[in-house]
N, C-alpha and C positions, 0 to 999 in steps of 0.2 A: 498447650492448655491442659493436656493430660497430666503433665508434671504438677501444674498448679492445683488440680483437683485432689491430688494425693499428698499435698504438702502437709496438711494437718495430721494425717495418719502417719506420715514419715516422722514427723516431730514427736509423736506420742509412742511410736513403736520402740521396742527394746533395741538397744544399740548392739552392733556386732562386736565380736571379740576383738576386732582390729582397732576399735575406738576405746580410749581409756575410760573406764567406768569408775567414777569417784567412789561409789559405794563399795565396789569390789576391792578397789585399792585400800579403802579404809579397813575392810574386813581382813584382808590377807596380809597387808604390809604394816598396818598400824600407822600409816603416814598421816592421814587426815582424820584426826580424832576430834571428838566434841570438846568444847572449851573446858568443861569440867574435868575431863580426863587429862587434858593438857596441864591443868593446874596441879594435878597430882604428881607431876614430874615423871610420868611413865616414859616419856620420850628420852632417848639418849642425849647427852650433852653435845654441844656443837663440836665437830671435829672427830667424833668417834664413828667408825664404820661408814664413813662418807666417801662415796666414789666421786672422783673429780672428772668432769667432762670438759674438753676444750672444743667449743662450737665455733667453727669458722663462720661467724655471723655475717661478715662482710662479703662472703662468697655466694650468698643467696641460694644455698642448696635447698631445693624443693623436694628432696627425697629423704624424709626423716629416717633415722636408724630404727630398726624394728624393736618394738616393745613386746614383752610377753603379756600374758593376760592379766598379770598383776601390776603392769606398768614398769617392770625392770628391764634394763638392757640384758640380753641373754648372757653376755660375757661379764656382767657386773656382779659383785658379791650380793648376797641376798639382802644385806642391810644397806646397800648403796641406794642413793636417791637420785632420780632423774628429774624430779619436779622442783617445787619450791624448797628452799632450805629447811631442814628439820628445825622445829621450833625449840629453843632452849628453855630450860626451866627458869623460874624467876631468879634474877640476879646474875645469870650467866651472860657474858659478853655484853653487847649493846642492846638495851631493852627498848621496845616500842610497843604500842597497843594497836591492835587491829580494830576496825570499827564495829565488827559484828560480835566477836567473842571476847574482846578486850583482854587477850592474853599477851604475854611478852614474846617478842620475836626479834630476830636479828635484823638490823637495818640492811637493806639491799645495797646501800651506798658505801658499805664498809670496805669492799674489795672491788677489783676490776681494772680494766684498762680502757683507754679512750679508743673507740673503734668507729671510724666513719663519721666522726663529729658527735657521737652520743656516748655517754659514759655507761658502758655495759659491764655488769658483773658476771662472774661465772654462773651465778644463779640465773641471770637473765638469759644467758646462752642456752642453758638447759631448758629453761622455761619456754624459750622460743621454739625449740623442737617439740615440746609438749603441745603448744598451741598449734603448730603446723600440722600435727597429726589430726587435730580437730577441724581442719580446713579441707573440706571435700566439695567444692562448688560444682553444681551441675549446670545445665544449659539455660536455666531460667535467668532472666535479666530483670532487674528492678531499677527503675529510675528513681533514685533516692532523693534527688534534689528537692522536689515538692514536699516530701515528708520532712526533710531536714529544715526547710523553711518553717513548717508548722512547729517543729520542735523549738526552733529559735524564737518563734513568736510566743509560744507558751512560756518559755523561760523569761523572755523580756517582759512579758506582762505580769509574771508572777513574782519576779525577784524583788525582795524587800531589803533595802539597804539598812541593815542593823536596826537603829532605833527610829526610823521614819515609818511609823505605823501607817499602813495604807497608802504609802507614797506612790504606789503604782496602781492603786485601785481605780483611779480615773483615767488611766492611760488609754489613749485612743490610737489605734493603728488599723489601717485598712487591710482587709484580707483579700482584696482584689488581686488576682493573678496568682493566688496560692492554692489553686485547685489541685486535688490529688487524682484527677482523672487518669493520669499516666500510671497510677498505682493499681488500677482496676484489673490489670493483668494478673494480679495475685489477690483473688477475692478473700483469702483467708488472712490477709494482712492484719486486720484488727484483732483477730484471735491470736495471732502470733505475738503481737505487742502485749496483749493482756497476759498471755502465758509467761512471757519473759518478765513482765512486771511482777507477777506472782512469784516466779522463781527467784527473783532478786530479793524480795522482802521476806517471803514466808520461810524459805530455807534458812536464812540467817537468823531470823527470830526464833526458829525452832531448834537452833543449836548447831547447824552446819556452818563451818567457817567460811569466810569470804572467798578464799582460794577455791574451795570445792564448788561454791556457788558460781563463781566465775567460769569454771570449767563446764559446769552444767549448762550455763547460758550459751557458751560457745558450742557445746554439743548440740543444743537445740537449733542453732543457727549455722550448723556446719555446711549446709548446702548453698549458703549465700556467699556472695563476694565479700571482700574485706570491707568495702564501704557500706554495703548493706548491713553487715553485722553490727557495725558501730552505730549507724543511724537508727536501726531497729531497737538497739539497746537504749540509746538516748531517748527514743520515743517512749519506751517503757518507763524509763526514769521520769520523763516529763509528765506522765500521767500521775505518778505519785507526788511529784513536786507541785504540779498544777492543782491537784485536789487539796493539798495542804494549804496553799496560799489562797485558793479560791474561798475556802471556808473562812479563813482569817479576814478576807476582804468583805465578805457579805454577812458574817454572823451577827453583826450589830443591826442590820437592816432587814434580814430575811429570817422568818421564824423557823423554816426548815433548816436553814444553814446554822442557826443558833443552836437548835437541838442537836444536830450532828457535831457541832464544834464542842458542845459541852461534854458529849461522850468521849471525845478525843482530848479533852482538857486544853483545847486550843486557846480559850480566853486567857488562861494563865500565861501562855507563851506571849500573847500580844501585850498583856499588862506588864510583863517582865522582859520586854525586848532588850533592855539594857544588860540584863544578865546573860542573854543569849547573843550579845553583839559579836563577841569573838567567834562564836560558833557560826553565826550567819556569814561573817566575813570569810572564814576559812572555807565554808561550803561554797560560797559564791565564787571565790577564787578557783576552787577545784572545778566548778562547773564551767567557768570561762576557759580553763585549760583543756577540759574535755571537748568543748565546742571547737576550739581552735585546732586541736589535733584531729578531730573528726573532719573539720572543714578541709584540712590538708589532704586527708585520705580520700575524701569525696572528690576533690579537685584532681587528684591523680587518676581517679576512675573516669574523669571527664576529658582527659587529654586526648586530642585528636589523633587517631591511629594512622591518619594519612601522613603525619610528620614524625610521630613518636611511637615506638614499639617497645615491647617488653625486653627486647634484646639490646636496647640502647644502654650504654654503661651507667648513665645517671639513673635510669629507671631501675635497672637491676640492683644498683647499690641501695636505692630507696626501698625497694621491695624487701630487702633483708631486714628492715626495721619494722615492717608491718606487723608481724606476729606479736612482738613485744609491745608495740604501740596499741594494737587492738586489745591485748590482754589488759593493759593498764587503764584503758578507757572503760572497758567493761567492769573491771574491778573497782575503779573509782566510782562508777555509776552505782554499783552495789553498795559501796560504802556510803555514798551520799544519800541514797534512798533509805538506807538503814538509819542514818542519823536523823533524817527528816521524820521517819516513822516513829522513832523512839524518843524524839526530843521532848515532847510534852509529857509522856508517861513517866520519864525519869526525873523530871523536875529541874530546879535551878542547879542542883549539884551537877547534873549532866551538862547543863549549859555553861557553867563556869569552869569546868575542867579544861585544863590546857593540853592534856595529852592528846585528846581527839583533834583539837585544832592544829596542834603541831603535826600530827600524823597526816591530816588532810593537806596541810601546807606542803609537807614533804612530797606527797604524791603529785600535787599541783606543779611543784618545781620539776619533778621528773617528767611529767607530761609536757611541760614547757620546753625542756631540753629537746625532747623528741620532736615537738612541733616546730621549734626553731630550725632544727636540722632539715626537716621535711620542707619547710617553707623556703629555706635557702636552696634546696634542690629544685623545688618548683619554680623559683625565680630563674634559675639557670635553664630549666627546660622551657619555660615560657619565652625566654630570650632566644633559645635555639629554634623554637617553633616560629617565633616572629621572623627570624632570619630566613627560615625556609619558606615561609609565606611570602616574605618580601621578594625572594628570588622568583617564586612562581608568578607573583604579581608583576615583577619587572619583566619577565618573559612575555606575559600577556600584554603589557603596555607596548613592548617592541612589536609584537605581532599586530596589534590593532593600529598602531601609528604607521608602521612601515610595510606591512604585508597584507593589509586589508583595504578593499575598495569600499568607499562610503558614498551615500547619497547626499550627505551634508556633513557639517563639522561637529555635530552634537555628540557622537560617540567618543570622538577624540577628546573633546573638551570635558566630557563627563568623567572619563577615566583619569584625566589629569587633575581636575578640580572636583573632588568628591565630597559631598555633604553627607553626614551620618543620617540625616533626615531629609528625604527627597522633597518634603513639603516646605523646608526652610530654604530661602534663597541663598545662593552661594556667593553672589557678588555684591559689592558695595558700589553704588553709583555716586561718584564724587560730586557732580553738579547738583543732583537732586537730593543728596544726603539721605538716601534710603537704600534698602537692600532689594536686589532684583534677581531673577532667575537667569540661568545660562541661556534660555531661549532667546534673549535679546541679541545674541551673537549668531543666531542661526543663519547659515549661508552668507556670512560676511568674511571679508579679509580681516584676520585677527592677528595682531602683533602682541606676543606674550613678552612683557617686560619682566624679566626675572632678575631679582637682586635680593640683598639683605636689607635690613633696616638702615644700613649705612649709606644708602644712595644719597648723593650730594645734591645740593640745591642747584649747582651749575648744570648738572646732568638733567635735572628736572626742567630747568628753564629752557634749555635747547630743545628738549623733547616736546615741551608744551608749545614752544614757538612753532615747531614743525606741525604739531597736531592741530593747532589753531589755524595755521595757514592752509591746511588741507581743505579747500573750499567745499568740495563735494562730500567730505567726510567719507572717503572711499574705504577707509579702514578704521577699526576700533582697536584701542590698546587696553590690555588687561594686565595690571600689575600683580605679579605672583611673588609675595615675600617668602623667601626661603630661610628657615631657621633650624638650628640643630635641636631636635626634640629632646636630647639628653640635657640640655641647658634649661633650668627652671625659668618659667615665664614670670616676669616681674611687672609691677605697676609701671615702672619707668618705661619698659618695653611696650606696654599697652598704650601709654600716652604717646610714645613715639609713633606707633602704628597708626593711631587715630589721627595724629597731626598730619602725617604723610597722606593718609587716605583723604583727609579733608582738603588738602592742597592740590590734589590731582584732578584734572578735568576729564578723567576717563574712569573706566571700571577698575576695581581691584578685588582680589580674593578677600572674603570677609575676615578670615583669620588664618595665620600660618599653620595652625594645627590641622586644617583641612587638607594639607598636602601630606600624603602618606610617605613612609620611609621608602617605599618602592618607587614612588614618583620622584622623590628627591634623588635617589640613586640614579634613576634614568636621566634626569636633568643634568646631573654631574658627569655621568659616564658617557652618555650619547650626545648631549648638547654641550659638553665641556664647560659647564658652569663652575668657576673657581672663586667666586666672590664678587668680581666686577660685574656690572649689569650686562646682560645679553638680551637680544631682541629676536625671539624665534618667530618666524612668519608662517602662518597657516593660511592656505587659500580657502575659499568657501566650502570646499569638500573636505577640509581637515587635513589636507596633504601638507607636509613640511616642505615649503619651497625655498627656505633659507634657514640654516641652523643658527645664524646670528647676523642680523642686519643692523646691529648697533653701529658698525663701522660705516656702513652706507649712510645711515642717518647723520652721523657726525660730518661726513665728507660732503654729501650732496643734499642732505635733508629731503624734502618732498620730491625733489627731482629723481630720487631713486625709486619712487613708487612704480610697481607694486612690491618692491624690495625682494626680488627673487635673485638667485645666483646668476641667471641669464642676464637680468638687467644690470647686475654688478659688472659682468664681463663687458657688456655693451658700453657702460659709462667709462670704464677704464680705456676702452678702445678709442674713445673720443678725447681723452686727456693727453697732455704733453707736459714736459718739464718746463713750467712757466710760473711766474710769480702769483698769478691769480689762484693757482692750485693751492698755494700755501696760505693765502690771506683772504680768500673769498668768504664773504659773509661776516667778516670780523670788524674791519675798519674801513668805512667808505672813503676816508681821506687818502688811503693808500691807493685805492682804485682811481681816485682823481689824479694822483701822481702818474699812475700807469697810463691813464688816458692822455696825459700831457706829454708822455715820452721822456720823463725826467730820469736822471740817474738816481737809483735808490739803493741805499745800504740798509739791509735788514740784519740786525746783529743781536747777539744774546750772550748770556753768561752772568756770573755774579762777582767777577773781579773788578771792583770799582776803579782801581788804578789803571788796569788795562783799558777800561771803557773811557776814562778821561784822556789817555794818550791816543787811543784810536780815533775818537770823535774829533779831537783837536787837530790831529794830523789829516783827517779826511776833509775837514773844513779848510785847512791850509792848502791842500792839493786842489780842492775845487776852486779856491780863489786864484791859485797860481795858473791853473789851466782854463779859468773862466768858464766853468761848466755849471749847470744848474743841478744841484745835488740835494737830496732829502735823505734823512736817516730816521729809523724807527727802532726802538729797543723792545724786544719781545720776551725778555726774561729767561727763566728756566722752567723746566717741568716740575721741579720741586724746590725746596728751600724758599718757600713762599715769603716768609718773614724777611729773609735777606734780600729777596727780589724787591719786596716793597720798599725797603730802606734804600736800595740802589736806585729805584725809580724816583724816590723823593729827591735824592741827590741830583739826578739827571735834570729833574724839573727845576730845582733851585738854581743849579749852575747853568741851566739852559744849554745842555750839551746836545740834546736832540729831542725829537718827538718820542713819546713813550706811552704805553697803555696804563692809565691810572686805575682802570677797572680790573681787578684780579681775575674776573671771569673771562675776560678777553685773552689773558695769558693762558689760563687753563684750557680754553677752547682751542687755541692755536696748537698747543702741544698734544692735546687729545686727538686732534685731527691728524697730526703727524704720526702718532702711534697707530691710529686707526688705519692709515694707509698701509703701514707695514702688515698689520694683522689681516687686513683685507686681502693683500697679495698672498699671504701665507694660506689663508682660507681657500683661495682659488688655486693653490698649488704652484705659485710662481716663485717660490723662495729660491730656486736654483736656475732661474731664467737669466742667462748671461746677457741677453739682449735687452733686458728691461731697464732702461735708463732711469725711469722714475723710481723704481725700487732701489737702485744703487744710490741715487742722490738722497732719497728719504732716509736710507740706512746711514749714510754719511752724516746727515743733519742730526739724526737721533744719536749717533755716536758722539758728535761734538757736544751735544747737550749733556751727556753723561760725564764729560771731562770737566775739570775745574777751571779750565781756561775759557777764553771767549771764542767766538766764531763770527763770521760775517759772510753775507751773500750780497754780491753786487749785481744789480739788474738795470737794464736800460728799457724803460717801459715795462712790457710784459716779459721780455727776454732775459733769462738769467745768464749772466756772463761768467761769473766765478762764484763758487761756493767753497769756502776754505776755512782752515784753522785760524784762530785769532792771532797767534804769534806770527805766522807767516804773513797774514793780512796786514798787520801793523808794520812789519819790516818792509813790505812792499811799498807802503805809503811813505815810510821814512826814506826809502831809496829812490825818491822821485827823480832825482837828477839822472839816474841810470836809464830811465825809460821815458823821460819827459819829452824828448825829441820825437820818439815814436808815437807818443800820445798826441802830440801836436799835429803830426802828419796823418795818422790813421784813426785817431779818435782815442778818447780817454779809456774806453772799455778795452781796446786792443793793447795799449801800452800797459795798463794795469794787469790785464789778464795774462799776457805773455810773461811778464816779469814774475808774477805770482807762480805760474806753472814751472818756470825755471827754478825758483827757490824750492818749490814743492818736490821736484824730482830729486833734489839733493837731500831732502829730509822727509821721508815718508812717515807721517804720524801713525801712532797705534790707534786702532779703532776697537771699540767694544759696543756690543748690542746687548742691552739688559732687558730681560723679560720678567715681569712680576710673577709671583707664584699663582696669581689669580687668573692666568690665561694658559692656554695650551702652547707649549714651547716646541718649536721644530727641532728635529734631531740634529741638524747641521745647518750652517749658513756660510756664504762666501763673503770675503772681505769686499767692501764697496770700492776699494782702490785697486788692490792687486788681484782680486778675484780668486784668491786661494781660500781653502777651507779654514775657517777660524777655529781656534781651540776653544773647548768648552770648559767653563769653570762654574762653581757654585759659590755664592757669597751670601753673607748675612749682613743686612744694613739696618741700623737703628735710626729711624727717621721720625722723630716724634711729631713733626708737623703733619705727617700722613695718618696719624693715629685716628683722627676724626673721620677720615675717609674710609679706612680699612676696618674700623670698628674694633680695634684692639689697642692695647697699650703699646704694642710694638709693631713695627712694619713686618710684613711676611718675608720669608726667604726669597731672594731674587736670583734668578738664573740668568747668567749672561755669557756671551761668547766673546772672547777677546783674542 
């Protein structure tokens, strides 16, 4: 507070010799002369006696080289300049007009190299050092955001677009939330803004050039941070700008305003807006550039120090551009304020002049280059901050879910499903078609169904069947749609989302954007979500009792409740390698065959010629041995269109029974894959004694081959599970085992002969895993039990595009 009380006196006190004094420089060096003296050509022409400084601007040196009392480098010649380039006489080099004194000067864009994304001239480098010397911030902190909002509001309300007289006079904007209570820590702030405003207009109008005025303003604000300097300067400019347009807007309806406007000749400006159009446009463009560059600097000051420090390379690189950015913001504010102040007094000749408009446009372009570079750096920093925040949030999620004891499941659910507004319900209730709060799940068993928008109708049908058949509704399902936030959200995606939500008889997250990046990372890394649906089970206390119960749901449906890993172990302990394990819940007709103790051939593949030969040979063998035999075609896990055509041919030619409903084929193969994944999840992948795992792997391998395969069962008991080629040869060589079959049974004769042929020709096996699941490091061959070799393959399977949600199928990892 002591610092604040002495602020006004500090600003009015004479500056120490260590700070560049514009007046002293003007007296002793002749560098900053009045406009009239400039026009006399007293200054040396460009290139004479000019010391050249190479400023390592990109290195962000905060220790400026010492200047003597007249602003020279001690080692530089007396005529050398360390500030802005000496101004040439009229007609020398490139001419341009400054807004205050209207003298000719050299364009700052005539020389220089590209440094750090901004075109910096040698003059800019020297100028940056000069500005750096006028930067001596102390411990006072000013929250400039509220003041910056007020400045934006003034400019937004005041801006007149060229010839649209009073176009903003009726503009209504709420001032709620734009309090400057946070600025009360600096009680002298209004005085500072007024003094800066006077400094900007009075000095230039009295003959002091814009460069000296800019340095004077920076000297007044030397104890403030970079962002405070520019915001206070813009606030000072906003007073001038706001006064100008306020009188224009009210002079026709307010007597006091009219009298003041007449003194300033403002009615002439309004009546001749067409003549000032070019001037208005140039000024407005410069103001926009000032605001955007200031906004960038303010945002730098608001970066969270928890994640970003001044030592970060991106921040250090950006800070090197702050001196020149601040200089041009202040100088542009001086120029704009001068133009506004003198516009009416100089008449239409001033308004129609193109040199001032070109000059303002040139500076606006320079500020835009600076702001574009700062904005690009800010974007990178915000991305870095977001990544660091996501890591912290990810660690917090892990701690809450795995290392914290809870009294209910609310904290876990809230950290996973987080609404920006706590008063807004997070869930959508499918049956009631309304939004509800997470409290409806308190102390319940919750199954988190996690997927993308590409979840299939087949998956939803089986899940809905299980959910509906859960009589006591002992669990609730919540669908969590996961989307890549970097992909723009489209109307088609919104329609897809609403369609899915409306078809689900359970809860769903209202929108995918409610899932933070940290939550998505946790779901992918800890719960191994790769695109295919997973079903994470939380008990009433929020504890994860199963990281993925989708396999249990496909295999046993509600019999797997409460869907814990312990229950999964128990269910596998009750299972054996039998036909019901493969077809249970799919086709009641097969269960009737099993009950009747019939011989049953379950076969698959998409080779129609093999299917014709195999089915005809099987029927011939059944007639020859006089046994009751049934056959069912179960297709393949992919090539759906080809499987459909094969099924039609089987039906037309009456080769065997087959499933006409594609969802039955899908469910059969989904359960087969689920059995493998379930075993992997339980750590059984290397269990040599697990017969079920070996046989399921063999069946999965047959499905990935292009040939057929067949399983022979008698009732529930599976006799032979083999490759299609060997199965067909076995049937064709009936005469070699017919006698044994007659004596010991069809299953013995067929099985023994098949195994004899199989021992002579071990088929190759391969197990494919889609990229959407977690792949084990190694697997054993289902036949020889040796480690299988691991390969990567890329498969283009367009029929799966609708399922995977991409034009191409993902990379598949398989072991062969």
